[in-house]
C-alpha positions in Angstrom: 9.9 11.1 -7.4 9.7 7.7 -5.8 11.4 4.9 -7.8 9.5 2.1 -6.1 5.8 1.8 -7.2 5.1 -0.7 -4.4 6.2 1.7 -1.7 4.0 4.4 -3.2 1.1 2.0 -3.5 1.6 0.9 0.1 1.4 4.6 1.2 -1.7 5.3 -0.9 -3.4 2.1 0.2 -2.8 3.0 3.9 -4.4 6.4 3.3 -7.3 4.7 1.5 -7.9 2.3 4.4 -8.1 5.3 6.7 -10.3 7.5 4.4 -12.6 5.1 2.5 -15.7 4.1 4.5 -16.4 1.1 2.3 -14.0 -1.5 0.8 -10.8 0.4 0.2 -9.5 -3.0 -1.1 -12.2 -3.2 -3.8 -10.6 -3.2 -7.3 -12.1 -3.5 -10.8 -10.6 -6.6 -12.5 -10.6 -6.7 -16.3 -10.0 -9.9 -18.1 -10.5 -11.0 -21.7 -11.3 -14.2 -23.5 -8.8 -15.7 -25.9 -10.5 -13.8 -28.7 -10.0 -10.5 -26.9 -13.6 -9.9 -25.8 -13.3 -8.0 -22.4 -15.1 -8.4 -19.1 -14.8 -6.4 -15.9 -16.0 -6.9 -12.3 -15.2 -5.9 -8.8 -13.0 -8.2 -6.6 -11.1 -7.6 -3.4 -7.4 -7.2 -2.9 -6.1 -9.9 -0.5 -2.4 -9.3 -0.7 0.2 -7.3 -2.5 4.0 -6.8 -2.6 6.8 -6.7 -5.1 5.6 -10.1 -6.5 2.2 -8.7 -7.4 -1.4 -8.1 -6.4 -3.5 -11.1 -5.2 -7.2 -12.0 -5.3 -9.1 -15.3 -4.9 -12.1 -16.8 -6.7 -13.8 -19.8 -8.0 -11.6 -21.0 -10.9 -14.5 -22.1 -13.0 -16.1 -18.7 -12.9 -16.0 -16.4 -16.0 -12.9 -14.7 -14.7 -11.2 -18.0 -14.0 -12.1 -19.2 -17.5 -10.7 -16.0 -19.1 -7.5 -16.2 -17.1 -7.0 -19.8 -18.2 -7.4 -18.7 -21.8 -5.6 -15.4 -21.6 -3.4 -14.9 -18.5 -3.2 -11.1 -18.8 -5.4 -8.7 -16.7 -5.8 -5.1 -15.5 -6.8 -3.8 -12.2 -8.2 -0.4 -11.2 -8.5 1.0 -7.7 -10.7 4.1 -7.4 -10.5 5.9 -4.0 -13.1 8.6 -4.5 -12.7 10.2 -1.1 -9.0 10.7 -1.9 -9.6 11.6 -5.5 -7.1 9.0 -6.6 -6.8 6.0 -8.9 -4.2 3.3 -9.4 -4.3 1.4 -12.6 -2.3 -1.9 -13.0 -1.7 -4.1 -16.0 0.2 -7.4 -16.0 0.7 -11.1 -16.4 -1.4 -13.4 -14.2 0.0 -16.4 -12.3 -1.6 -18.8 -9.9 -0.8 -18.6 -6.2 0.5 -21.8 -4.6 -1.9 -24.3 -3.1 -0.4 -23.7 0.3 -1.0 -19.9 -0.1 -4.6 -20.5 -1.2 -5.1 -22.9 1.7 -3.7 -20.4 4.2 -6.0 -17.6 2.9 -9.1 -19.8 2.7 -8.6 -20.8 6.4 -8.9 -17.1 7.4 -12.3 -16.6 5.7 -15.4 -16.7 7.8 -17.1 -20.1 8.0 -20.1 -18.9 6.1 -17.9 -17.7 3.2 -16.1 -21.0 3.2 -19.3 -22.9 2.9 -20.5 -20.5 0.2 -17.4 -21.4 -1.9 -18.6 -25.0 -1.8 -22.3 -24.3 -2.5 -21.9 -21.9 -5.4 -21.4 -22.7 -9.0 -20.2 -19.2 -9.5 -21.2 -17.5 -12.8 -23.5 -20.4 -13.8 -27.2 -19.9 -14.4 -29.3 -20.4 -11.2 -32.8 -21.7 -11.3 -33.9 -20.0 -8.1 -32.5 -18.4 -5.0 -34.2 -21.1 -3.0 -32.1 -23.7 -4.8 -28.8 -21.9 -3.8 -30.0 -21.6 -0.2 -30.8 -25.3 -0.1 -27.4 -26.1 -1.5 -25.8 -23.9 1.2 -27.8 -25.6 3.9 -26.7 -29.0 2.6 -23.1 -27.9 2.6 -23.4 -26.6 6.1 -24.7 -30.0 7.3 -22.0 -31.8 5.3 -19.2 -30.0 7.2 -21.0 -29.7 10.6 -18.5 -30.1 13.3 -15.5 -30.2 10.9 -13.2 -27.6 9.5 -14.2 -26.5 5.9 -11.3 -27.4 3.5 -10.6 -25.3 0.4 -12.6 -26.5 -2.5 -10.5 -27.9 -5.4 -12.1 -25.4 -7.8 -11.2 -22.4 -5.7 -7.8 -20.6 -5.6 -5.9 -17.4 -6.0 -4.3 -15.4 -8.7 -1.4 -12.9 -8.6 -1.2 -10.1 -11.2 2.5 -9.4 -11.7 2.5 -5.9 -13.0 4.2 -4.6 -16.1 2.8 -1.1 -15.6 1.4 0.7 -12.6 -0.1 4.2 -13.0 -0.9 6.5 -10.1 -3.5 9.1 -11.0 -4.2 12.1 -8.7 -7.1 14.5 -9.3 -6.1 18.1 -9.7 -8.2 21.3 -10.3 -9.3 22.2 -13.8 -8.8 18.6 -14.9 -5.0 19.2 -14.8 -4.5 15.8 -13.2 -1.2 14.3 -12.2 -0.3 10.9 -13.8 2.8 8.9 -12.8 3.5 5.8 -14.9 5.9 3.0 -13.8 7.0 0.5 -16.4 8.8 -2.7 -15.4 12.2 -3.5 -16.8 13.4 -7.0 -17.5 15.9 -6.8 -14.6 13.0 -6.1 -12.1 13.6 -2.4 -11.7 11.2 0.3 -12.9 11.2 3.2 -15.3 9.1 6.1 -14.1 7.7 9.1 -16.0 4.8 11.4 -16.2 1.8 11.3 -18.6 -0.3 14.1 -19.9 -3.7 14.3 -18.1 
């Protein structure tokens, strides 16, 4: 068995990018309020490595508020065409401003403008109001690069556990669990399906 969950994730992710027709980088992100009330939504993986799994968002969104109150989260990748899942749990840390700036600069201009125009997760009076705000933002930055909004950034989930689930016939699935040690190495074992 592999003793590096990131090498195994890299291999599975490469297969998912080749096999999945839509968003192989889509992952369910579960967060919780300080009182433990959970919430889950889909986000996109924007980077990963031995230091963790990265996504970006509006920091004043519900997920941003939850992570400020309770910096623990879980991720789930479900690659249906491969009949695989990867489940990750861990601590959440903020990415650096430089890293967030660098990623924001790679986004399409319309997405950059949308990050300024949206009060993500807040009540919206009408779609027309949002479109008007978008048009005003577009005019504001006309002819200029769009900087990263101060309320927008990235989060890195530093895993404490990573589980690889492979579908098998008769529901006799294969589950491989990696648990982080304090020294940065990993313990690996199997779980009953």
